N, C-alpha and C positions, 0 to 999 in steps of 0.2 A: 190443019187440025193440030199438028204438033206445035206449030208456031204459036197458035192461040193458047195452047196449054202452058207453054213455057211463059208466055206473057202473064197469064193469070198466076202462075206460081211465083213469078218475080214480084208481082203486086202484093201477094200475100206474105211472102217471106221478108221483104225489105222492111216493112214497119216493125215486124217482130225483132229483127236484128237491131234496129235503131233503139227500140225500147230496152232490149237487153243491154246495149252499150250504155244507155243512160242510167240503168239500175246499177251496173258495176261501178260507174263513176261516182254515183251517190253513196254507195256502201264504202268505197275506198276513202271518200272524204270523211264519212262518219268515223271510220276506224282511225284515220289520222287525227281527228279531233279528240277521240277517246285516248289515244296514246299520249297526245300533248297534255291532256288533263291528268293522266296517271303519272307522267313524269313530273308535272308540277306538284302533284300531291306527294310524290316520293321525296322531292326536294324539300317540301315543307315538313314531312315527317322525319327526315334525317337529322334535324336539329334536336340535340339532346339537351334537356333542361337540367341544370345542376343547382343544388343549394350551396350556400357559402360554406357549409360544413363538409361538403364533398371534396374539398381541396385543402391542401396544407402547403405552407410556404417552406421550401428548402432553405435551411439556415444553419449556422454554426450552433451546435448544442453541446451542453455538458452531459455526457452519458455516464450513468452510474453502472459500472460493469459488475455483473453478478455471476455466481457459479451455482447451478442447481444442486441441491443437496436433499437427501432424504434418509430416513432411518426411524428407529423406534426410540421412544423415551425410556430412559433408565434412571433409577434412583442412584444418587451419588453414594448414599449410605443405605445399606441393607444388610440384614443379618439372618442367617439360617441357624436357629437355636437347636442344638443337639444335646442329647443326654450324655452326661459325663459319668454317670453311674448306672449300673444295671439294676433293674428291679421293676416293681409294679408302679405305674404312673398314677399319681393321685393329685386331686385339686386343680386339674386343668379346666378352667372355665372360660378363658378368652376364646373368641371365634373370629372369623374373617370380618374385618371392618372395625374391630375394637381398637381403641387407642391405648397404648401402654407407655409407661415412662421408663427411662433408663434405671436399672436396678430393681424394678418391680418384680415381685415374686409371681410367677405365672403358673407354676406347677411344682410338685415334689415327687421324689422317688421314695417308696416305703423305706424308712431309715433304721428299722429294728436291727438288721444284720450289721449295719455300719456302726451303730451305737455300741453293740456288743464288742466289735473289733476294737473300738476306741477304749472301752473299759479294759479289755485284755492287754492292750499295749500299755495302758497307764499302770496296771498292776505289775507288769514286767519291769517297767521303769522304777517303780517303787522298790521292787525286790533288788534291782541292781544298785539302787542307792543304799540299801541295807548292807549289801556286800562291800560297798565302799567304806562304810562305817566300821565294819569288822576288820577289813584289811588295814585301815588306818590305825585302829587301836593296836593291832598286832605289830605294825611297823614301829609305832612309838615304844611299845614294850621291848621290842628287840633292840631298839636304840639304847635303852637303859641297860639292858643285859650286856651289850657289847662294851659299853663304857666300864662296866664292872668286870669284864673279862669272862663272863659266864658262857657266851656263845661266840662263834666266829663271825668275821665280817661277811662271809659268804651267806650265812643265814639271814643277816640284815639285808643284803642285796636281794635275796629271794623274796623277803616280805615286801620290799619296795616294789619289786616287779609285780607282785600280786596286787598291790594297791593300784598301780598304773593299769593293770588289766581290768580291775573292777571299775575304775573310772571310765575306761573305754567302753566297757559293756553298758554302763549307765548312759553314755552319750548315744550309743546305738539304740538303746531302748527309748530315749527321748525322741530320736529321729523317727522311730516307728510310731510313736504317739502322734507326731506331726503328720505323718502319712495317713494315719487312721482318721485324724481330725479333718484333714483335707478331703478324704473320701466321704466323710459324713457331711461336710459342707457342700460337696458336689451333688448331694441328693436334693438340694434346693435349686430349682431352675429359675433363673432371673433373666429379665430382658436386658441385653447388652446395650441397646440404643433405644431412644425414644422414637416412636413411630406408630404405624398402623399394621395390624396383623393382616397379611395377605393370604396366608395359607395355614391351616391347621392340619398337621400330617400325622397326628396320633390321637388316641382317645383315652379318656380316664379309665383306669382298671387294666389297661393293656400293659403287658410286660415288655419293657424296652431294653435293648442292649446298649452298650456303650457306642456312641456316635450315631445312635438312632435319631432321625430328624423329628422334631416335635412341632415347631411353628416357624414361619418365616415372617420377619418384620421389615417393613419398608418405610423409609423416611421420605414422604412425598413433598416435603417442604423444599427439597433441593433435587431438581431433575436435570438431566443432561441428555443431549442427542449425540449418539455415536454415528458419525457419517463416514462412509467409505469413499475416499477420493482416488482418482486415477493418478499415476505418478506425475503426469504433465500438469494436472490441475492442482496438485498439492504444492507445487513450487511457489504459487502466488498466494498461498494461505498463510496468515500470520496470527499469532495470539493477539486477541483484542479486537479482531474484525467483527463487525456486527452482521446479523442475519435476521431475516423476517421469515417466520414459519407459519404454516397453516396446519393445525392439528386436527385430525379427524374427529368429528363431533363438535368442534368448536367453531362458532361463527365469526370469531374475530382473530386477527393475526396476533402472533406471540413473538416477542423479541428474544433474541439469543445472542451469545457472545462466545467466540472461540476461546476456550479456557486452556486446553492442552492439545498437543499434536504428538502422536506416537512417533518416536524416532526410528522405528523399524517398520518395513513394509511387511504385509501379511504374506505368509508362504502360499505359493500357488497363484493367487489372484494378483499379487504384487501391489495391492491397494494399500493406501495409507489412511489410518484412522484418525479423524479429528473429533474432539469432544467439545461440544458447545453447551455452555451453561445456559439453561432456560430460565427466563424471569418467572417468578412465581405468579400463577394465575389460577383462578378458581376452575375446578373441573378437570384439571390435568391429572393423569394417572400413568403409572408405569406400564409400559407395553403399548401405548397408543402410537400409531404411525403418524409421522410428521414429515412434511416436505416444504421446501421454500427456496430462497435465494440468499446466498452468502455474498455480501458486498466486498469485492476485492479491490476496488479503486475507481477512479473516474478518469475520463478522457474527453477532449473537446474535438469535434469533427463535424463536417457537413453531414447532416443526417435527415432521414425521412422515416415515416412509420414502416415497420417491418412488413405490414400487410400491403403497403403500396408497391413493394418490390415484386415484380412478376417474373416467372421462370418458365412460361409456356413457349418460349423461343430458345434457340440455341444459346443465346447470351442473355443474362439478366437485364431487365429494362424497367423503366417507369413510364407512366403515361402523364404527359404534360398538357396544359392548356396554353396554346400560343396563338395569339391573334384570332381567338374565337374558334380554334380547331384543335383536335387531338393530335399530339405528336408523340411518337414512341422514341425514347432516348435511352440508349444502352449505357449502363453504369457498371462499376466494379464495386461489389459490396465488401464491406470491411467488418469491423468489430460491432457487436451488438451491445445495447445497454438500455437502461430505463431513463426516461425524461418525461416530465409532466404526466406521470402515472400511465405511461404508454411505452411499449417496447419499440425501440428505434434501432436503425441500422445505419452505420456510416457508409456513404457512397462517394465514389470518385467519378468525375465526368459530368457533374451537374453544377450549373451556375447558381450562385446564391440568389434567392428571391424567386426561383422558378416555382410555378404553380403546379403541384403534383396532385394527381387524382388519388384519393384513398382507395384501399382495396375493396371497400363496400360498394363502389360504383360498378365494379365488374369490368371485363375486357371490352374496349371500344375499338372499332376499326380506325386505323390511322387516317387522318383527314376528316373525320366526322366533325360536323359543325356543332358547337355547344353554345349555350347561353345560360346565364344565371337567373334564377327566379328572383324577381324583386321582392324585398322584404315586405311583409304585410304592414299596412298602415296602422298606427296605434289608435286605439279607441279615442274618439273626441277630436281627431285631426282630419281635415279634409284632404282629398287627394292633391289639390294644389299646394296645400301647406306642407304635405309630406314631400312633394317634389322640390319645393323651395327650401326645405330644411328648417321651416319655422315650427 
């Protein structure tokens, strides 16, 4: 009974084991085929396509070295017109934005008091002149009396001294007239320079004191940029060097030239001020912020675009295309400059003619296969003609 049961069990279990072994062998083969297909697809996908514009050739370039500068525009000529006489302000009609000419009358101070002072000084001068005439006649009479022996020489000397005193009093009175006349002329407020009114700081009818500010005039035909340089940067700056500026609110670059350099460093910051004359351009105003690059010289070096230099490793490197694969090459960066309207950096450790990937490509694993996308055929040309170059 037991032997028969064992026999039946063997007959039932053996086919099941054979079937299970066959199933496992079939699934293993399927998994192997899928792995081979995935590996083949991965190899196919690891090839990165590049356009011709994604690479740049490393070569000797002439780099225009520049120094970043910034600051506010200031008028070379500006004037803060102040009152030179105290009194009620009259006739002030100019306002911000009005154009004035040099010497133009822009306001007056009420002149009645100053006119009276001038008349008083003139009357005193006339009285002093009368005293001269009296003293002169007395001296001449005394001269005749001395010659006749009627008076002593001492009396003649006294009359001469009186004449000299009268003449001195007259000169003092004339000086007082000049002072009064000057005070009267100071009641007329004139524009010292030609330009545009930028501020009106007083109102008509207001009583102003001496040195009270009335208007500010700015000559916007000549503007300059005041740029603060570090001590190390100021060493390479020279009068006459050119700069390209971008002024806020202006869509086009503005040219400037170093006109002056302050011989003294600023207390505290130790910065050196350089003054750049800005070429006239429409829309420029005093106070606008400007920034740009001051051209300090040129140098020739092996250079690549600054964006192609990568720093995500301990040592700077660039990505090259060599034999259809990406190679990482360590380089030593040097000076920076502009070439072909692009910021470049000099590098050491790179052979001339090397194909360097631009920074826009992004980081690629070393050894990644690459290929270049063929240029599209021009309209009207067949594929065979494009291939043959016809």
